[in-house]
SELUM-139145 format. One record per residue (C-alpha): residue number from 1; residue in three letters; z, y, x. Coordinates in nm, 3 decimals. Each point is the difference from the previous one (the first is absolute). Layout:
# SELUM-139145
NUM, ala, Z, Y, X
...
# end
This chain:
# SELUM-139145
1, met, 5.626, 1.593, 4.598
2, gly, -0.350, 0.199, 0.008
3, tyr, -0.230, -0.269, 0.202
4, thr, -0.252, -0.259, -0.140
5, lys, 0.221, -0.332, -0.044
6, gly, -0.141, -0.257, 0.207
7, pro, -0.092, -0.277, 0.098
8, trp, -0.257, 0.193, 0.188
9, ala, -0.313, -0.196, 0.177
10, val, -0.262, 0.117, 0.248
11, asp, -0.359, -0.011, -0.083
12, phe, -0.188, -0.045, 0.316
13, glu, -0.329, 0.035, -0.192
14, gln, 0.085, 0.354, -0.112
15, gly, 0.045, 0.131, 0.330
16, trp, 0.372, -0.083, 0.072
17, thr, 0.095, 0.089, -0.367
18, ile, 0.390, -0.064, -0.060
19, gly, 0.001, -0.051, -0.397
20, ile, 0.160, -0.168, -0.280
21, arg, -0.131, -0.205, -0.306
22, asp, -0.269, 0.167, -0.202
23, gly, -0.169, 0.191, 0.264
24, ile, 0.308, 0.248, 0.036
25, arg, -0.050, 0.148, 0.369
26, val, 0.299, 0.066, 0.185
27, ala, -0.136, 0.131, 0.325
28, ser, -0.266, -0.089, 0.229
29, ile, -0.038, -0.001, 0.397
30, ser, -0.241, 0.241, 0.150
31, asp, -0.177, -0.203, 0.305
32, arg, -0.193, 0.331, 0.090
33, asn, 0.177, 0.032, 0.320
34, ser, 0.043, -0.368, 0.074
35, asn, -0.167, -0.278, 0.048
36, asp, 0.282, -0.226, 0.034
37, thr, -0.035, -0.239, -0.276
38, lys, 0.333, -0.169, 0.095
39, thr, 0.199, 0.353, 0.030
40, asn, -0.136, 0.070, -0.371
41, gln, 0.068, -0.343, -0.159
42, ala, 0.372, 0.023, 0.088
43, asn, 0.015, 0.373, -0.091
44, ala, -0.109, -0.138, -0.335
45, asp, 0.190, -0.284, -0.008
46, leu, 0.306, 0.178, 0.064
47, ile, -0.057, 0.280, -0.258
48, ala, -0.066, -0.291, -0.274
49, ala, 0.329, -0.167, 0.108
50, ala, 0.183, 0.355, -0.111
51, pro, 0.119, -0.076, -0.332
52, glu, 0.147, -0.351, 0.109
53, met, 0.163, 0.173, 0.303
54, leu, 0.151, 0.268, -0.207
55, glu, 0.130, -0.294, -0.232
56, ala, 0.163, -0.181, 0.271
57, leu, 0.136, 0.320, 0.182
58, glu, 0.164, 0.102, -0.345
59, leu, 0.139, -0.382, -0.042
60, cys, 0.178, 0.023, 0.367
61, leu, 0.138, 0.356, -0.073
62, lys, 0.196, -0.137, -0.277
63, arg, 0.126, -0.285, 0.195
64, leu, 0.082, 0.206, 0.345
65, pro, 0.354, 0.106, 0.023
66, ile, 0.083, 0.372, 0.055
67, ser, 0.295, -0.009, 0.251
68, gln, 0.070, 0.228, 0.280
69, gly, -0.051, -0.168, 0.352
70, ser, -0.167, -0.292, -0.185
71, glu, -0.262, -0.173, 0.197
72, cys, -0.242, 0.026, -0.301
73, ser, 0.038, 0.368, -0.037
74, glu, -0.322, 0.073, 0.262
75, val, -0.174, -0.280, -0.237
76, tyr, 0.121, 0.205, -0.310
77, ile, -0.120, 0.303, 0.098
78, lys, -0.333, -0.091, 0.134
79, thr, -0.047, -0.173, -0.343
80, leu, 0.115, 0.318, -0.215
81, glu, -0.235, 0.199, 0.231
82, ala, -0.301, -0.243, -0.053
83, ile, 0.093, 0.004, -0.403
84, thr, 0.014, 0.381, -0.010
85, lys, -0.344, 0.048, 0.193
86, ala, -0.170, -0.246, -0.218
87, arg, 0.144, 0.159, -0.343
88, gly, -0.068, 0.357, 0.154
89, glu, 0.386, 0.109, -0.069
90, ser, 0.256, 0.182, 0.176
91, leu, 0.191, -0.208, 0.246
92, ala, 0.332, 0.211, -0.050
93, met, -0.025, -0.039, -0.356
94, ile, -0.059, -0.357, 0.041
95, ile, 0.317, -0.046, 0.265
96, arg, 0.191, 0.240, -0.250
97, thr, -0.043, -0.244, -0.305
98, lys, 0.063, -0.276, 0.160
99, leu, 0.316, 0.093, 0.164
100, val, 0.145, 0.102, -0.327
101, glu, -0.094, -0.327, -0.153
102, ser, 0.164, -0.188, 0.265
103, ile, 0.314, 0.228, -0.046
104, lys, 0.025, -0.087, -0.349
105, gln, -0.059, -0.350, 0.046
106, gly, 0.284, -0.005, 0.264
107, ala, -0.213, -0.099, 0.267
108, val, 0.029, 0.315, 0.216
109, thr, 0.353, 0.160, 0.043
# end
């Protein structure tokens, strides 16, 4: 993957900067259009949690069954959509890859 590995943390003293150790800046929140400190903090915290959330979603995806009509189908698709958005990948290609893997493993007939 091409993103800066976590964990990321928020440095509120540096103007809502999200970064990692050794001073590497991943992102920063601009508060020019908002005086809402709580919203800026929430946005920064959400961005800082991104690597851990992506890792958790990838783990969930490995555990969710791909079966037509399954109650997990909607969860599987939403999880897959979030992962592909985070990775900047094509959803269609990911679905095709996962389906081919499942067919090879006999999980989908």
